[in-house]
C-alpha positions as MATLAB code, in Angstrom:
seq = 'MRSRTTATASSSRADAGRCVRTLLAIVALAAVMLLGSAGPAEARGASETGTSTDTAPPGTADPATPPREAEATDSESGPPDTEPTAFADQLLDSPCPCSGEDVAESVPFSVFASGANAAQQERLAAVATSQEELEELWSRVARTRVPQPDPPEVRFESQTAVAIFMGQQPSGGYSIEIDAGCRIDTSGTVHLCYTAYEPPEDAIVTMALTSPYAFVLIGEPAADIVVHRRRATR';
ca = [
     136.172   82.202   60.127;
     134.213   83.070   63.152;
     136.770   85.516   64.533;
     137.433   87.511   61.430;
     133.453   88.035   61.492;
     133.728   89.314   64.836;
     136.364   91.148   63.791;
     134.850   92.869   60.776;
     131.944   93.412   62.974;
     133.700   94.912   65.724;
     135.090   97.251   63.442;
     131.358   98.516   61.510;
     130.272   99.553   65.389;
     133.406  101.280   65.376;
     132.372  103.262   62.496;
     129.131  103.815   63.513;
     130.082  105.070   66.510;
     132.586  108.459   65.249;
     130.340  108.828   62.659;
     127.563  109.781   65.399;
     130.194  111.518   67.403;
     130.771  113.595   64.519;
     127.358  114.559   63.614;
     126.300  115.772   67.390;
     129.129  117.281   67.413;
     128.559  119.155   63.557;
     125.099  119.736   65.508;
     126.083  121.223   68.289;
     128.934  123.481   66.617;
     125.714  125.022   64.259;
     123.866  125.249   67.977;
     126.311  127.702   69.151;
     126.771  129.651   66.393;
     123.363  129.936   65.699;
     123.189  131.839   68.859;
     126.266  133.419   68.603;
     124.825  135.171   65.948;
     121.334  135.871   66.992;
     122.524  137.631   70.314;
     123.486  141.171   67.907;
     121.155  140.641   65.601;
     118.814  141.401   68.252;
     120.797  144.035   69.704;
     120.611  145.692   66.915;
     117.061  145.671   66.469;
     116.090  146.764   69.944;
     118.846  150.035   68.779;
     117.124  150.810   65.637;
     113.631  150.509   66.978;
     114.625  152.907   69.909;
     113.364  150.426   72.149;
     115.342  149.078   75.976;
     114.522  146.130   77.517;
     115.641  148.497   80.946;
     112.494  149.725   82.788;
     112.438  153.139   84.715;
     112.101  152.868   88.026;
     108.455  153.450   89.169;
     107.404  157.441   89.745;
     110.277  158.319   87.448;
     109.649  159.948   83.676;
     110.458  158.235   80.772;
     113.624  159.951   79.575;
     112.454  159.306   75.507;
     109.123  161.194   76.048;
     108.813  164.818   75.899;
     107.678  166.879   79.026;
     104.144  168.444   77.985;
     103.386  171.938   77.853;
     101.890  173.875   80.635;
      98.443  174.718   78.986;
      97.630  178.327   79.036;
      95.556  180.303   81.219;
      93.170  182.936   80.950;
      95.607  185.046   83.329;
      98.525  184.427   80.758;
      96.963  186.237   78.080;
      96.409  189.836   76.914;
      94.336  192.289   77.589;
      91.455  192.440   75.616;
      90.929  194.871   72.876;
      89.112  198.092   73.525;
      86.757  199.452   71.139;
      87.443  202.890   69.475;
      85.737  205.879   71.203;
      82.077  206.643   69.256;
      82.170  210.537   68.949;
      78.755  212.568   68.210;
      78.813  213.682   64.765;
      78.326  218.110   65.659;
      77.868  218.813   62.142;
      75.265  221.005   60.800;
      74.544  221.667   57.261;
      73.293  225.186   58.139;
      74.088  228.673   57.682;
      76.651  229.985   60.630;
      75.152  232.403   63.111;
      78.465  233.815   63.937;
      77.441  236.622   61.345;
      74.388  237.552   62.557;
      73.134  240.584   64.589;
      72.295  237.880   67.459;
      75.853  236.981   68.766;
      76.376  238.153   72.264;
      80.171  237.355   71.595;
      83.228  235.786   69.816;
      84.514  232.467   70.931;
      88.645  232.604   70.426;
      90.094  229.790   68.392;
      93.046  228.308   66.762;
      94.211  225.783   64.308;
      96.656  223.367   65.560;
      97.084  221.066   61.958;
      95.347  221.173   59.246;
      95.858  219.224   55.970;
      94.780  217.004   53.208;
      95.357  213.142   54.267;
      93.979  211.875   57.857;
      93.433  208.556   58.487;
      89.769  208.732   59.167;
      88.079  208.527   55.791;
      84.252  209.322   56.802;
      83.161  212.703   57.649;
      82.770  213.812   60.633;
      82.724  216.898   63.227;
      83.916  215.636   66.723;
      84.878  217.274   70.143;
      87.430  215.898   72.643;
      86.813  216.700   76.686;
      89.243  214.665   77.765;
      92.571  213.415   77.274;
      91.289  209.598   75.592;
      88.917  211.428   73.927;
      91.865  213.798   72.463;
      94.190  210.545   71.891;
      91.537  209.138   70.137;
      90.507  211.352   68.199;
      94.390  213.020   67.566;
      94.994  208.833   66.258;
      92.148  209.567   63.428;
      94.146  212.187   62.135;
      97.877  210.593   62.278;
      97.628  207.251   63.178;
      98.962  206.584   59.464;
     101.747  208.774   59.585;
     105.520  207.033   60.797;
     106.289  208.226   63.235;
     103.213  209.766   64.378;
     103.029  213.369   65.700;
     102.199  214.058   68.869;
      99.146  215.141   70.052;
      98.515  219.389   71.398;
      98.632  219.905   74.399;
      95.225  220.740   75.456;
      94.121  222.245   79.309;
      91.169  220.820   79.496;
      89.584  223.003   82.579;
      90.656  226.100   79.786;
      89.962  224.664   76.422;
      88.571  222.025   74.485;
      89.693  220.489   71.204;
      87.085  220.152   68.113;
      88.517  217.882   65.384;
      86.753  218.616   61.630;
      86.953  215.723   58.616;
      86.053  216.140   55.407;
      85.526  212.139   54.481;
      87.790  210.892   51.356;
      87.508  212.721   48.273;
      88.571  211.556   44.717;
      91.143  214.305   44.226;
      93.249  216.858   45.479;
      91.802  220.709   45.837;
      89.778  220.196   48.468;
      90.567  221.695   51.974;
      88.791  222.818   55.350;
      89.032  226.736   56.533;
      87.852  227.999   59.866;
      85.587  230.954   59.687;
      84.699  231.978   62.978;
      83.491  230.853   66.877;
      80.969  232.900   68.697;
      78.025  232.175   71.085;
      74.340  233.357   70.571;
      73.931  233.912   74.432;
      76.920  234.015   76.863;
      76.031  230.795   78.599;
      74.713  229.260   75.659;
      76.097  226.796   72.616;
      79.415  227.670   71.122;
      79.104  227.355   67.504;
      82.285  226.885   64.786;
      81.951  227.917   61.639;
      83.815  226.609   58.564;
      83.982  226.696   55.082;
      84.680  222.994   53.181;
      85.953  223.971   49.761;
      86.089  221.879   46.508;
      87.796  222.664   43.188;
      86.478  224.071   40.035;
      85.779  221.178   37.404;
      88.155  223.027   34.793;
      91.105  222.428   38.076;
      93.997  221.082   37.705;
      94.886  218.952   40.860;
      96.288  215.597   41.848;
      94.068  212.092   41.017;
      95.380  210.824   44.371;
      92.658  210.148   46.714;
      92.734  213.110   49.577;
      91.104  212.846   53.514;
      90.953  217.128   54.135;
      90.894  217.534   57.821;
      91.957  220.479   60.708;
      92.430  220.411   64.326;
      90.786  223.009   66.390;
      91.652  224.055   69.432;
      88.661  226.442   71.348;
      89.648  229.021   73.946;
      87.475  228.100   76.475;
      86.028  224.890   77.559;
      82.899  223.763   75.992;
      81.101  220.601   76.357;
      78.342  222.107   74.287;
      79.998  222.613   70.817;
      77.918  222.998   67.163;
      79.892  222.853   64.022;
      78.033  225.225   61.019;
      79.464  223.744   57.569;
      79.348  225.862   54.491;
      80.448  224.283   51.125;
      82.312  226.658   48.156;
      84.228  225.964   45.224;
      87.522  227.942   44.892;
];
């Protein structure tokens, strides 16, 4: 009886040992599987976030960081905008002295260009005594044209350029006609006279805005020029 009891106890202990070993094997297998699955997941997470466990060597730039752009300096900026030349208005609403008895001599002139569509929209009579002033005045005539025509060739040692702008007008029918050039005395002021024509009230004209002009070359150098305007209808 005692031997049967002893055998039963031994068998029970053996079964318990087998269960413990089996349980430990299951736990070990689960741990191995868990560790195996955690490694790829961490790798996938690192690739998705763009991070890396590697560090760049000291003194080298991170390849993932874009380089900074160089800041612009004053030397790279363009030249400052220049203000257009401010011309003195030489226009006088006074009678032309070139038709009087006090005229000392006539002054030769020629009209280089005239028309009804200058870029200049304000009334002005201005004199150019240098190439820079000539180009500025000519731009007020032609800067809105494509292609822009060249300015006249002026020999400033023997010529003077005068630009006359009537200003913006409400319709067609307006024009400028140069009448005379003279001096009252041989060493004095040059007087240039013109007529500003406007259409009569019953005239049939285009209703487009116009800006008549005349570009005149005087046949001698003259810094002192006065422009006289006469108004008339035709």
